[in-house]
mmCIF file as Biopython writes it, N, C-alpha, C and O atoms, coordinates in Angstrom:
data_model
#
loop_
_atom_site.group_PDB
_atom_site.id
_atom_site.type_symbol
_atom_site.label_atom_id
_atom_site.label_alt_id
_atom_site.label_comp_id
_atom_site.label_asym_id
_atom_site.label_entity_id
_atom_site.label_seq_id
_atom_site.pdbx_PDB_ins_code
_atom_site.Cartn_x
_atom_site.Cartn_y
_atom_site.Cartn_z
_atom_site.occupancy
_atom_site.B_iso_or_equiv
_atom_site.auth_seq_id
_atom_site.auth_asym_id
_atom_site.pdbx_PDB_model_num
ATOM 1   N N  . MET A ? 1  ? -9.566  -6.906  5.145   1.0 0.0 1  A 1 
ATOM 2   C CA . MET A ? 1  ? -8.803  -5.574  5.614   1.0 0.0 1  A 1 
ATOM 3   C C  . MET A ? 1  ? -8.614  -4.644  4.688   1.0 0.0 1  A 1 
ATOM 4   O O  . MET A ? 1  ? -8.069  -4.925  3.621   1.0 0.0 1  A 1 
ATOM 5   N N  . PRO A ? 2  ? -9.078  -3.310  5.007   1.0 0.0 2  A 1 
ATOM 6   C CA . PRO A ? 2  ? -8.879  -2.102  3.992   1.0 0.0 2  A 1 
ATOM 7   C C  . PRO A ? 2  ? -7.656  -1.935  3.538   1.0 0.0 2  A 1 
ATOM 8   O O  . PRO A ? 2  ? -6.797  -2.172  4.388   1.0 0.0 2  A 1 
ATOM 9   N N  . ILE A ? 3  ? -7.239  -1.591  2.436   1.0 0.0 3  A 1 
ATOM 10  C CA . ILE A ? 3  ? -6.155  -1.186  2.076   1.0 0.0 3  A 1 
ATOM 11  C C  . ILE A ? 3  ? -5.792  0.305   2.281   1.0 0.0 3  A 1 
ATOM 12  O O  . ILE A ? 3  ? -6.751  1.009   1.966   1.0 0.0 3  A 1 
ATOM 13  N N  . TYR A ? 4  ? -4.867  0.922   2.648   1.0 0.0 4  A 1 
ATOM 14  C CA . TYR A ? 4  ? -4.696  2.430   2.858   1.0 0.0 4  A 1 
ATOM 15  C C  . TYR A ? 4  ? -3.456  2.768   2.313   1.0 0.0 4  A 1 
ATOM 16  O O  . TYR A ? 4  ? -2.567  1.916   2.311   1.0 0.0 4  A 1 
ATOM 17  N N  . VAL A ? 5  ? -3.216  4.116   1.752   1.0 0.0 5  A 1 
ATOM 18  C CA . VAL A ? 5  ? -1.806  4.706   1.405   1.0 0.0 5  A 1 
ATOM 19  C C  . VAL A ? 5  ? -1.400  5.488   2.462   1.0 0.0 5  A 1 
ATOM 20  O O  . VAL A ? 5  ? -2.138  6.193   3.151   1.0 0.0 5  A 1 
ATOM 21  N N  . TYR A ? 6  ? -0.108  5.337   2.584   1.0 0.0 6  A 1 
ATOM 22  C CA . TYR A ? 6  ? 0.532   6.145   3.584   1.0 0.0 6  A 1 
ATOM 23  C C  . TYR A ? 6  ? 1.510   7.146   3.220   1.0 0.0 6  A 1 
ATOM 24  O O  . TYR A ? 6  ? 2.046   6.620   2.244   1.0 0.0 6  A 1 
ATOM 25  N N  . LYS A ? 7  ? 1.990   8.092   3.371   1.0 0.0 7  A 1 
ATOM 26  C CA . LYS A ? 7  ? 3.300   9.003   2.955   1.0 0.0 7  A 1 
ATOM 27  C C  . LYS A ? 7  ? 3.782   9.412   4.062   1.0 0.0 7  A 1 
ATOM 28  O O  . LYS A ? 7  ? 3.191   9.892   5.029   1.0 0.0 7  A 1 
ATOM 29  N N  . CYS A ? 8  ? 5.276   9.137   3.844   1.0 0.0 8  A 1 
ATOM 30  C CA . CYS A ? 8  ? 6.480   9.464   4.803   1.0 0.0 8  A 1 
ATOM 31  C C  . CYS A ? 8  ? 6.503   11.042  4.968   1.0 0.0 8  A 1 
ATOM 32  O O  . CYS A ? 8  ? 6.530   11.791  3.992   1.0 0.0 8  A 1 
ATOM 33  N N  . ASN A ? 9  ? 6.489   11.511  6.354   1.0 0.0 9  A 1 
ATOM 34  C CA . ASN A ? 9  ? 6.671   12.840  6.365   1.0 0.0 9  A 1 
ATOM 35  C C  . ASN A ? 9  ? 8.046   13.216  6.202   1.0 0.0 9  A 1 
ATOM 36  O O  . ASN A ? 9  ? 8.287   14.419  6.098   1.0 0.0 9  A 1 
ATOM 37  N N  . LYS A ? 10 ? 8.961   12.413  6.165   1.0 0.0 10 A 1 
ATOM 38  C CA . LYS A ? 10 ? 10.682  12.699  6.318   1.0 0.0 10 A 1 
ATOM 39  C C  . LYS A ? 10 ? 10.842  12.545  5.107   1.0 0.0 10 A 1 
ATOM 40  O O  . LYS A ? 10 ? 11.291  13.559  4.573   1.0 0.0 10 A 1 
ATOM 41  N N  . CYS A ? 11 ? 10.569  11.228  4.052   1.0 0.0 11 A 1 
ATOM 42  C CA . CYS A ? 11 ? 11.351  11.289  2.839   1.0 0.0 11 A 1 
ATOM 43  C C  . CYS A ? 11 ? 10.452  11.291  1.790   1.0 0.0 11 A 1 
ATOM 44  O O  . CYS A ? 11 ? 10.949  11.240  0.665   1.0 0.0 11 A 1 
ATOM 45  N N  . GLY A ? 12 ? 8.978   11.348  1.906   1.0 0.0 12 A 1 
ATOM 46  C CA . GLY A ? 12 ? 8.249   11.741  0.973   1.0 0.0 12 A 1 
ATOM 47  C C  . GLY A ? 12 ? 7.551   10.237  -0.079  1.0 0.0 12 A 1 
ATOM 48  O O  . GLY A ? 12 ? 6.862   10.300  -1.098  1.0 0.0 12 A 1 
ATOM 49  N N  . GLU A ? 13 ? 8.032   9.073   0.620   1.0 0.0 13 A 1 
ATOM 50  C CA . GLU A ? 13 ? 7.559   7.792   -0.179  1.0 0.0 13 A 1 
ATOM 51  C C  . GLU A ? 13 ? 6.166   7.733   0.249   1.0 0.0 13 A 1 
ATOM 52  O O  . GLU A ? 13 ? 5.673   8.234   1.259   1.0 0.0 13 A 1 
ATOM 53  N N  . THR A ? 14 ? 5.701   7.167   -0.508  1.0 0.0 14 A 1 
ATOM 54  C CA . THR A ? 14 ? 4.264   6.266   -0.463  1.0 0.0 14 A 1 
ATOM 55  C C  . THR A ? 14 ? 4.300   4.878   -0.505  1.0 0.0 14 A 1 
ATOM 56  O O  . THR A ? 14 ? 5.092   4.201   -1.160  1.0 0.0 14 A 1 
ATOM 57  N N  . ALA A ? 15 ? 3.230   4.399   0.368   1.0 0.0 15 A 1 
ATOM 58  C CA . ALA A ? 15 ? 3.331   3.147   0.323   1.0 0.0 15 A 1 
ATOM 59  C C  . ALA A ? 15 ? 1.759   2.685   0.520   1.0 0.0 15 A 1 
ATOM 60  O O  . ALA A ? 15 ? 0.995   3.424   1.142   1.0 0.0 15 A 1 
ATOM 61  N N  . GLU A ? 16 ? 1.291   1.384   -0.056  1.0 0.0 16 A 1 
ATOM 62  C CA . GLU A ? 16 ? 0.031   1.034   0.344   1.0 0.0 16 A 1 
ATOM 63  C C  . GLU A ? 16 ? 0.097   -0.209  1.481   1.0 0.0 16 A 1 
ATOM 64  O O  . GLU A ? 16 ? 1.086   -0.935  1.589   1.0 0.0 16 A 1 
ATOM 65  N N  . ARG A ? 17 ? -0.953  -0.323  2.201   1.0 0.0 17 A 1 
ATOM 66  C CA . ARG A ? 17 ? -0.686  -1.265  3.771   1.0 0.0 17 A 1 
ATOM 67  C C  . ARG A ? 17 ? -2.097  -1.756  3.785   1.0 0.0 17 A 1 
ATOM 68  O O  . ARG A ? 17 ? -3.042  -0.973  3.686   1.0 0.0 17 A 1 
ATOM 69  N N  . MET A ? 18 ? -2.214  -2.763  3.881   1.0 0.0 18 A 1 
ATOM 70  C CA . MET A ? 18 ? -3.540  -3.660  4.212   1.0 0.0 18 A 1 
ATOM 71  C C  . MET A ? 18 ? -3.454  -3.619  5.933   1.0 0.0 18 A 1 
ATOM 72  O O  . MET A ? 18 ? -2.602  -4.250  6.557   1.0 0.0 18 A 1 
ATOM 73  N N  . MET A ? 19 ? -4.320  -2.906  6.463   1.0 0.0 19 A 1 
ATOM 74  C CA . MET A ? 19 ? -4.340  -2.805  7.799   1.0 0.0 19 A 1 
ATOM 75  C C  . MET A ? 19 ? -5.856  -2.463  8.447   1.0 0.0 19 A 1 
ATOM 76  O O  . MET A ? 19 ? -6.783  -1.937  7.831   1.0 0.0 19 A 1 
ATOM 77  N N  . ARG A ? 20 ? -5.863  -2.801  9.537   1.0 0.0 20 A 1 
ATOM 78  C CA . ARG A ? 20 ? -7.292  -2.436  10.223  1.0 0.0 20 A 1 
ATOM 79  C C  . ARG A ? 20 ? -7.357  -1.010  10.560  1.0 0.0 20 A 1 
ATOM 80  O O  . ARG A ? 20 ? -6.363  -0.317  10.777  1.0 0.0 20 A 1 
ATOM 81  N N  . MET A ? 21 ? -8.675  -0.571  10.594  1.0 0.0 21 A 1 
ATOM 82  C CA . MET A ? 21 ? -8.658  1.171   10.775  1.0 0.0 21 A 1 
ATOM 83  C C  . MET A ? 21 ? -8.031  1.522   12.314  1.0 0.0 21 A 1 
ATOM 84  O O  . MET A ? 21 ? -7.523  2.597   12.632  1.0 0.0 21 A 1 
ATOM 85  N N  . SER A ? 22 ? -8.188  0.431   13.115  1.0 0.0 22 A 1 
ATOM 86  C CA . SER A ? 22 ? -7.737  0.659   14.765  1.0 0.0 22 A 1 
ATOM 87  C C  . SER A ? 22 ? -6.445  0.422   14.980  1.0 0.0 22 A 1 
ATOM 88  O O  . SER A ? 22 ? -5.993  0.327   16.121  1.0 0.0 22 A 1 
ATOM 89  N N  . ASP A ? 23 ? -5.588  0.280   13.708  1.0 0.0 23 A 1 
ATOM 90  C CA . ASP A ? 23 ? -3.997  0.118   13.832  1.0 0.0 23 A 1 
ATOM 91  C C  . ASP A ? 23 ? -3.494  1.450   13.651  1.0 0.0 23 A 1 
ATOM 92  O O  . ASP A ? 23 ? -3.956  2.302   12.892  1.0 0.0 23 A 1 
ATOM 93  N N  . PRO A ? 24 ? -2.397  1.560   14.501  1.0 0.0 24 A 1 
ATOM 94  C CA . PRO A ? 24 ? -1.665  2.923   14.434  1.0 0.0 24 A 1 
ATOM 95  C C  . PRO A ? 24 ? -1.011  3.440   12.982  1.0 0.0 24 A 1 
ATOM 96  O O  . PRO A ? 24 ? -1.160  2.651   12.049  1.0 0.0 24 A 1 
ATOM 97  N N  . ASN A ? 25 ? -0.553  4.247   12.799  1.0 0.0 25 A 1 
ATOM 98  C CA . ASN A ? 25 ? -0.005  4.548   11.559  1.0 0.0 25 A 1 
ATOM 99  C C  . ASN A ? 25 ? 1.484   4.046   11.411  1.0 0.0 25 A 1 
ATOM 100 O O  . ASN A ? 25 ? 2.467   4.506   11.991  1.0 0.0 25 A 1 
ATOM 101 N N  . PRO A ? 26 ? 1.440   3.004   10.510  1.0 0.0 26 A 1 
ATOM 102 C CA . PRO A ? 26 ? 3.070   2.444   10.360  1.0 0.0 26 A 1 
ATOM 103 C C  . PRO A ? 26 ? 4.412   3.441   10.223  1.0 0.0 26 A 1 
ATOM 104 O O  . PRO A ? 26 ? 4.339   4.611   9.847   1.0 0.0 26 A 1 
ATOM 105 N N  . THR A ? 27 ? 5.475   2.852   10.547  1.0 0.0 27 A 1 
ATOM 106 C CA . THR A ? 27 ? 6.829   3.845   10.299  1.0 0.0 27 A 1 
ATOM 107 C C  . THR A ? 27 ? 6.955   3.571   8.712   1.0 0.0 27 A 1 
ATOM 108 O O  . THR A ? 27 ? 6.395   2.643   8.129   1.0 0.0 27 A 1 
ATOM 109 N N  . CYS A ? 28 ? 7.668   4.403   8.203   1.0 0.0 28 A 1 
ATOM 110 C CA . CYS A ? 28 ? 8.345   4.453   6.707   1.0 0.0 28 A 1 
ATOM 111 C C  . CYS A ? 28 ? 9.440   2.974   6.546   1.0 0.0 28 A 1 
ATOM 112 O O  . CYS A ? 28 ? 10.439  2.831   7.251   1.0 0.0 28 A 1 
ATOM 113 N N  . ASP A ? 29 ? 9.171   2.367   5.900   1.0 0.0 29 A 1 
ATOM 114 C CA . ASP A ? 29 ? 10.079  1.280   5.633   1.0 0.0 29 A 1 
ATOM 115 C C  . ASP A ? 29 ? 10.807  1.222   4.373   1.0 0.0 29 A 1 
ATOM 116 O O  . ASP A ? 29 ? 11.180  0.176   3.841   1.0 0.0 29 A 1 
ATOM 117 N N  . ALA A ? 30 ? 11.010  2.523   3.877   1.0 0.0 30 A 1 
ATOM 118 C CA . ALA A ? 30 ? 11.772  2.819   2.712   1.0 0.0 30 A 1 
ATOM 119 C C  . ALA A ? 30 ? 12.947  2.827   3.004   1.0 0.0 30 A 1 
ATOM 120 O O  . ALA A ? 30 ? 13.271  3.453   4.013   1.0 0.0 30 A 1 
ATOM 121 N N  . VAL A ? 31 ? 14.298  1.912   1.965   1.0 0.0 31 A 1 
ATOM 122 C CA . VAL A ? 31 ? 15.465  2.118   2.051   1.0 0.0 31 A 1 
ATOM 123 C C  . VAL A ? 31 ? 16.048  3.379   1.780   1.0 0.0 31 A 1 
ATOM 124 O O  . VAL A ? 31 ? 15.539  4.048   0.880   1.0 0.0 31 A 1 
ATOM 125 N N  . SER A ? 32 ? 17.174  3.892   2.492   1.0 0.0 32 A 1 
ATOM 126 C CA . SER A ? 32 ? 17.808  5.121   2.058   1.0 0.0 32 A 1 
ATOM 127 C C  . SER A ? 32 ? 18.277  4.984   0.937   1.0 0.0 32 A 1 
ATOM 128 O O  . SER A ? 32 ? 18.570  3.822   0.656   1.0 0.0 32 A 1 
ATOM 129 N N  . GLU A ? 33 ? 18.529  6.001   -0.090  1.0 0.0 33 A 1 
ATOM 130 C CA . GLU A ? 33 ? 19.284  6.248   -1.363  1.0 0.0 33 A 1 
ATOM 131 C C  . GLU A ? 33 ? 20.443  6.293   -1.451  1.0 0.0 33 A 1 
ATOM 132 O O  . GLU A ? 33 ? 21.112  6.062   -2.459  1.0 0.0 33 A 1 
ATOM 133 N N  . LYS A ? 34 ? 20.903  6.673   -0.130  1.0 0.0 34 A 1 
ATOM 134 C CA . LYS A ? 34 ? 22.539  6.409   -0.051  1.0 0.0 34 A 1 
ATOM 135 C C  . LYS A ? 34 ? 23.257  5.193   -0.263  1.0 0.0 34 A 1 
ATOM 136 O O  . LYS A ? 34 ? 24.485  5.129   -0.322  1.0 0.0 34 A 1 
ATOM 137 N N  . GLY A ? 35 ? 22.373  4.110   -0.390  1.0 0.0 35 A 1 
ATOM 138 C CA . GLY A ? 35 ? 23.208  2.837   -0.485  1.0 0.0 35 A 1 
ATOM 139 C C  . GLY A ? 35 ? 23.516  2.223   0.778   1.0 0.0 35 A 1 
ATOM 140 O O  . GLY A ? 35 ? 23.895  1.057   0.666   1.0 0.0 35 A 1 
ATOM 141 N N  . ASP A ? 36 ? 23.473  2.590   1.725   1.0 0.0 36 A 1 
ATOM 142 C CA . ASP A ? 36 ? 23.899  2.248   3.084   1.0 0.0 36 A 1 
ATOM 143 C C  . ASP A ? 36 ? 22.992  1.161   3.827   1.0 0.0 36 A 1 
ATOM 144 O O  . ASP A ? 36 ? 23.406  0.640   4.864   1.0 0.0 36 A 1 
ATOM 145 N N  . GLY A ? 37 ? 21.717  0.817   3.270   1.0 0.0 37 A 1 
ATOM 146 C CA . GLY A ? 37 ? 20.944  -0.308  3.874   1.0 0.0 37 A 1 
ATOM 147 C C  . GLY A ? 37 ? 20.056  0.334   4.919   1.0 0.0 37 A 1 
ATOM 148 O O  . GLY A ? 37 ? 19.197  -0.337  5.490   1.0 0.0 37 A 1 
ATOM 149 N N  . GLU A ? 38 ? 20.252  1.692   5.197   1.0 0.0 38 A 1 
ATOM 150 C CA . GLU A ? 38 ? 19.443  2.249   6.393   1.0 0.0 38 A 1 
ATOM 151 C C  . GLU A ? 38 ? 17.705  2.414   6.108   1.0 0.0 38 A 1 
ATOM 152 O O  . GLU A ? 38 ? 17.389  3.039   5.096   1.0 0.0 38 A 1 
ATOM 153 N N  . VAL A ? 39 ? 16.853  1.988   6.785   1.0 0.0 39 A 1 
ATOM 154 C CA . VAL A ? 39 ? 15.567  2.215   6.572   1.0 0.0 39 A 1 
ATOM 155 C C  . VAL A ? 39 ? 15.228  3.834   7.347   1.0 0.0 39 A 1 
ATOM 156 O O  . VAL A ? 39 ? 15.672  4.311   8.392   1.0 0.0 39 A 1 
ATOM 157 N N  . CYS A ? 40 ? 14.430  4.291   6.515   1.0 0.0 40 A 1 
ATOM 158 C CA . CYS A ? 40 ? 13.898  5.852   6.714   1.0 0.0 40 A 1 
ATOM 159 C C  . CYS A ? 40 ? 13.317  5.730   8.272   1.0 0.0 40 A 1 
ATOM 160 O O  . CYS A ? 40 ? 13.875  6.423   9.122   1.0 0.0 40 A 1 
ATOM 161 N N  . GLY A ? 41 ? 12.190  4.851   8.677   1.0 0.0 41 A 1 
ATOM 162 C CA . GLY A ? 41 ? 11.553  4.914   10.037  1.0 0.0 41 A 1 
ATOM 163 C C  . GLY A ? 41 ? 11.034  6.125   10.261  1.0 0.0 41 A 1 
ATOM 164 O O  . GLY A ? 41 ? 10.920  6.394   11.456  1.0 0.0 41 A 1 
ATOM 165 N N  . GLY A ? 42 ? 10.593  7.152   9.315   1.0 0.0 42 A 1 
ATOM 166 C CA . GLY A ? 42 ? 10.004  8.273   9.691   1.0 0.0 42 A 1 
ATOM 167 C C  . GLY A ? 42 ? 8.365   8.349   10.135  1.0 0.0 42 A 1 
ATOM 168 O O  . GLY A ? 42 ? 7.940   7.195   10.185  1.0 0.0 42 A 1 
ATOM 169 N N  . GLU A ? 43 ? 7.717   8.955   10.342  1.0 0.0 43 A 1 
ATOM 170 C CA . GLU A ? 43 ? 6.449   9.065   10.651  1.0 0.0 43 A 1 
ATOM 171 C C  . GLU A ? 43 ? 5.519   9.199   9.498   1.0 0.0 43 A 1 
ATOM 172 O O  . GLU A ? 43 ? 5.800   10.074  8.679   1.0 0.0 43 A 1 
ATOM 173 N N  . THR A ? 44 ? 4.590   8.566   9.325   1.0 0.0 44 A 1 
ATOM 174 C CA . THR A ? 44 ? 3.526   8.589   8.181   1.0 0.0 44 A 1 
ATOM 175 C C  . THR A ? 44 ? 2.326   9.075   8.373   1.0 0.0 44 A 1 
ATOM 176 O O  . THR A ? 44 ? 1.811   9.068   9.491   1.0 0.0 44 A 1 
ATOM 177 N N  . THR A ? 45 ? 1.746   9.547   7.337   1.0 0.0 45 A 1 
ATOM 178 C CA . THR A ? 45 ? 0.312   10.067  7.403   1.0 0.0 45 A 1 
ATOM 179 C C  . THR A ? 45 ? -0.531  9.360   6.288   1.0 0.0 45 A 1 
ATOM 180 O O  . THR A ? 45 ? -0.105  9.059   5.174   1.0 0.0 45 A 1 
ATOM 181 N N  . LYS A ? 46 ? -1.534  9.190   6.667   1.0 0.0 46 A 1 
ATOM 182 C CA . LYS A ? 46 ? -2.859  8.393   5.916   1.0 0.0 46 A 1 
ATOM 183 C C  . LYS A ? 46 ? -3.151  9.560   4.853   1.0 0.0 46 A 1 
ATOM 184 O O  . LYS A ? 46 ? -3.364  10.737  5.143   1.0 0.0 46 A 1 
ATOM 185 N N  . VAL A ? 47 ? -3.119  8.972   3.492   1.0 0.0 47 A 1 
ATOM 186 C CA . VAL A ? 47 ? -3.401  10.034  2.298   1.0 0.0 47 A 1 
ATOM 187 C C  . VAL A ? 47 ? -4.828  9.668   1.548   1.0 0.0 47 A 1 
ATOM 188 O O  . VAL A ? 47 ? -4.964  8.448   1.456   1.0 0.0 47 A 1 
ATOM 189 N N  . PRO A ? 48 ? -5.664  10.245  1.122   1.0 0.0 48 A 1 
ATOM 190 C CA . PRO A ? 48 ? -6.423  9.999   0.381   1.0 0.0 48 A 1 
ATOM 191 C C  . PRO A ? 48 ? -6.073  9.126   -0.881  1.0 0.0 48 A 1 
ATOM 192 O O  . PRO A ? 48 ? -5.082  9.498   -1.509  1.0 0.0 48 A 1 
ATOM 193 N N  . ALA A ? 49 ? -6.585  8.284   -1.230  1.0 0.0 49 A 1 
ATOM 194 C CA . ALA A ? 49 ? -6.665  7.467   -2.403  1.0 0.0 49 A 1 
ATOM 195 C C  . ALA A ? 49 ? -7.739  6.864   -3.282  1.0 0.0 49 A 1 
ATOM 196 O O  . ALA A ? 49 ? -8.848  6.609   -2.812  1.0 0.0 49 A 1 
ATOM 197 N N  . ARG A ? 50 ? -7.496  6.677   -4.293  1.0 0.0 50 A 1 
ATOM 198 C CA . ARG A ? 50 ? -8.405  6.165   -5.125  1.0 0.0 50 A 1 
ATOM 199 C C  . ARG A ? 50 ? -8.979  4.745   -4.600  1.0 0.0 50 A 1 
ATOM 200 O O  . ARG A ? 50 ? -8.272  4.047   -3.873  1.0 0.0 50 A 1 
ATOM 201 N N  . SER A ? 51 ? -10.311 4.323   -4.993  1.0 0.0 51 A 1 
ATOM 202 C CA . SER A ? 51 ? -10.740 3.232   -4.488  1.0 0.0 51 A 1 
ATOM 203 C C  . SER A ? 51 ? -9.785  2.139   -4.897  1.0 0.0 51 A 1 
ATOM 204 O O  . SER A ? 51 ? -9.421  2.136   -6.073  1.0 0.0 51 A 1 
ATOM 205 N N  . THR A ? 52 ? -9.272  1.084   -3.967  1.0 0.0 52 A 1 
ATOM 206 C CA . THR A ? 52 ? -8.605  -0.079  -4.103  1.0 0.0 52 A 1 
ATOM 207 C C  . THR A ? 52 ? -9.444  -1.278  -3.805  1.0 0.0 52 A 1 
ATOM 208 O O  . THR A ? 52 ? -10.148 -1.289  -2.796  1.0 0.0 52 A 1 
ATOM 209 N N  . PHE A ? 53 ? -9.416  -2.008  -4.401  1.0 0.0 53 A 1 
ATOM 210 C CA . PHE A ? 53 ? -9.853  -3.601  -3.849  1.0 0.0 53 A 1 
ATOM 211 C C  . PHE A ? 53 ? -9.157  -4.900  -3.997  1.0 0.0 53 A 1 
ATOM 212 O O  . PHE A ? 53 ? -8.039  -4.846  -4.511  1.0 0.0 53 A 1 
ATOM 213 N N  . HIS A ? 54 ? -9.609  -6.049  -3.644  1.0 0.0 54 A 1 
ATOM 214 C CA . HIS A ? 54 ? -8.565  -7.137  -3.271  1.0 0.0 54 A 1 
ATOM 215 C C  . HIS A ? 54 ? -9.283  -8.004  -4.114  1.0 0.0 54 A 1 
ATOM 216 O O  . HIS A ? 54 ? -10.466 -7.887  -3.792  1.0 0.0 54 A 1 
ATOM 217 N N  . LEU A ? 55 ? -9.133  -9.051  -5.296  1.0 0.0 55 A 1 
ATOM 218 C CA . LEU A ? 55 ? -9.795  -9.752  -5.587  1.0 0.0 55 A 1 
ATOM 219 C C  . LEU A ? 55 ? -9.562  -11.047 -4.968  1.0 0.0 55 A 1 
ATOM 220 O O  . LEU A ? 55 ? -8.390  -11.419 -4.903  1.0 0.0 55 A 1 
ATOM 221 N N  . LYS A ? 56 ? -10.683 -11.966 -4.399  1.0 0.0 56 A 1 
ATOM 222 C CA . LYS A ? 56 ? -10.598 -12.998 -3.685  1.0 0.0 56 A 1 
ATOM 223 C C  . LYS A ? 56 ? -11.286 -14.012 -4.507  1.0 0.0 56 A 1 
ATOM 224 O O  . LYS A ? 56 ? -12.222 -13.744 -5.260  1.0 0.0 56 A 1 
ATOM 225 N N  . GLY A ? 57 ? -10.724 -15.333 -4.310  1.0 0.0 57 A 1 
ATOM 226 C CA . GLY A ? 57 ? -11.290 -16.588 -5.014  1.0 0.0 57 A 1 
ATOM 227 C C  . GLY A ? 57 ? -11.010 -16.971 -6.517  1.0 0.0 57 A 1 
ATOM 228 O O  . GLY A ? 57 ? -10.175 -16.263 -7.079  1.0 0.0 57 A 1 
ATOM 229 N N  . GLY A ? 58 ? -11.517 -17.868 -7.165  1.0 0.0 58 A 1 
ATOM 230 C CA . GLY A ? 58 ? -11.367 -18.074 -8.433  1.0 0.0 58 A 1 
ATOM 231 C C  . GLY A ? 58 ? -11.999 -17.533 -9.421  1.0 0.0 58 A 1 
ATOM 232 O O  . GLY A ? 58 ? -11.496 -17.367 -10.532 1.0 0.0 58 A 1 
ATOM 233 N N  . GLY A ? 59 ? -13.188 -17.202 -9.092  1.0 0.0 59 A 1 
ATOM 234 C CA . GLY A ? 59 ? -14.497 -16.765 -9.869  1.0 0.0 59 A 1 
ATOM 235 C C  . GLY A ? 59 ? -14.159 -15.769 -10.904 1.0 0.0 59 A 1 
ATOM 236 O O  . GLY A ? 59 ? -14.574 -15.911 -12.054 1.0 0.0 59 A 1 
ATOM 237 N N  . TRP A ? 60 ? -13.462 -14.817 -10.569 1.0 0.0 60 A 1 
ATOM 238 C CA . TRP A ? 60 ? -13.119 -13.780 -11.576 1.0 0.0 60 A 1 
ATOM 239 C C  . TRP A ? 60 ? -12.088 -13.984 -12.658 1.0 0.0 60 A 1 
ATOM 240 O O  . TRP A ? 60 ? -11.894 -13.166 -13.558 1.0 0.0 60 A 1 
ATOM 241 N N  . TYR A ? 61 ? -11.375 -15.235 -12.505 1.0 0.0 61 A 1 
ATOM 242 C CA . TYR A ? 61 ? -10.701 -15.796 -13.359 1.0 0.0 61 A 1 
ATOM 243 C C  . TYR A ? 61 ? -11.053 -16.493 -14.188 1.0 0.0 61 A 1 
ATOM 244 O O  . TYR A ? 61 ? -10.410 -16.549 -15.236 1.0 0.0 61 A 1 
ATOM 245 N N  . ARG A ? 62 ? -12.256 -17.302 -13.985 1.0 0.0 62 A 1 
ATOM 246 C CA . ARG A ? 62 ? -12.853 -18.280 -14.663 1.0 0.0 62 A 1 
ATOM 247 C C  . ARG A ? 62 ? -13.739 -17.389 -15.341 1.0 0.0 62 A 1 
ATOM 248 O O  . ARG A ? 62 ? -13.828 -17.785 -16.503 1.0 0.0 62 A 1 
ATOM 249 N N  . ASP A ? 63 ? -14.345 -16.502 -15.181 1.0 0.0 63 A 1 
ATOM 250 C CA . ASP A ? 63 ? -15.235 -15.316 -15.942 1.0 0.0 63 A 1 
ATOM 251 C C  . ASP A ? 63 ? -14.438 -14.832 -16.900 1.0 0.0 63 A 1 
ATOM 252 O O  . ASP A ? 63 ? -14.983 -14.350 -17.893 1.0 0.0 63 A 1 
ATOM 253 N N  . GLU A ? 64 ? -13.245 -14.850 -16.825 1.0 0.0 64 A 1 
ATOM 254 C CA . GLU A ? 64 ? -12.144 -13.760 -17.820 1.0 0.0 64 A 1 
ATOM 255 C C  . GLU A ? 64 ? -12.535 -12.476 -17.555 1.0 0.0 64 A 1 
ATOM 256 O O  . GLU A ? 64 ? -12.912 -11.714 -18.445 1.0 0.0 64 A 1 
ATOM 257 N N  . TYR A ? 65 ? -12.461 -12.116 -16.164 1.0 0.0 65 A 1 
ATOM 258 C CA . TYR A ? 65 ? -12.906 -10.768 -16.085 1.0 0.0 65 A 1 
ATOM 259 C C  . TYR A ? 65 ? -11.668 -9.907  -16.068 1.0 0.0 65 A 1 
ATOM 260 O O  . TYR A ? 65 ? -10.880 -10.017 -15.129 1.0 0.0 65 A 1 
ATOM 261 N N  . GLY A ? 66 ? -11.487 -9.202  -16.883 1.0 0.0 66 A 1 
ATOM 262 C CA . GLY A ? 66 ? -10.375 -8.237  -17.393 1.0 0.0 66 A 1 
ATOM 263 C C  . GLY A ? 66 ? -9.499  -8.713  -18.247 1.0 0.0 66 A 1 
ATOM 264 O O  . GLY A ? 66 ? -8.392  -8.180  -18.181 1.0 0.0 66 A 1 
ATOM 265 N N  . THR A ? 67 ? -9.665  -9.744  -19.217 1.0 0.0 67 A 1 
ATOM 266 C CA . THR A ? 67 ? -8.993  -10.410 -20.303 1.0 0.0 67 A 1 
ATOM 267 C C  . THR A ? 67 ? -9.102  -9.677  -21.409 1.0 0.0 67 A 1 
ATOM 268 O O  . THR A ? 67 ? -8.133  -9.435  -22.128 1.0 0.0 67 A 1 
ATOM 269 N N  . GLY A ? 68 ? -10.353 -9.239  -21.651 1.0 0.0 68 A 1 
ATOM 270 C CA . GLY A ? 68 ? -10.863 -8.755  -22.905 1.0 0.0 68 A 1 
ATOM 271 C C  . GLY A ? 68 ? -11.517 -9.544  -23.818 1.0 0.0 68 A 1 
ATOM 272 O O  . GLY A ? 68 ? -11.951 -9.156  -24.903 1.0 0.0 68 A 1 
ATOM 273 N N  . SER A ? 69 ? -11.615 -11.129 -23.179 1.0 0.0 69 A 1 
ATOM 274 C CA . SER A ? 69 ? -12.012 -11.889 -23.978 1.0 0.0 69 A 1 
ATOM 275 C C  . SER A ? 69 ? -14.056 -12.195 -23.829 1.0 0.0 69 A 1 
ATOM 276 O O  . SER A ? 69 ? -14.836 -11.906 -22.922 1.0 0.0 69 A 1 
ATOM 277 N N  . GLY A ? 70 ? -14.154 -12.503 -24.436 1.0 0.0 70 A 1 
ATOM 278 C CA . GLY A ? 70 ? -15.924 -12.994 -24.444 1.0 0.0 70 A 1 
ATOM 279 C C  . GLY A ? 70 ? -16.712 -11.970 -24.972 1.0 0.0 70 A 1 
ATOM 280 O O  . GLY A ? 70 ? -17.931 -12.112 -25.060 1.0 0.0 70 A 1 
#
């Protein structure tokens, strides 16, 4: 599943979500800064983001991908 970035229209927080294209936009689950434990619950909008990817499997580690060695 692709990773999308959503921004809350109410509080402005951004979050990444792994979702299907057909799924509806999620509601904001950011906790209020007031310290009362309330969740924002605002509507979100999908925003353009830089390309993201998810590494699966063990091959990238065995090949020392990204470690600077080799």
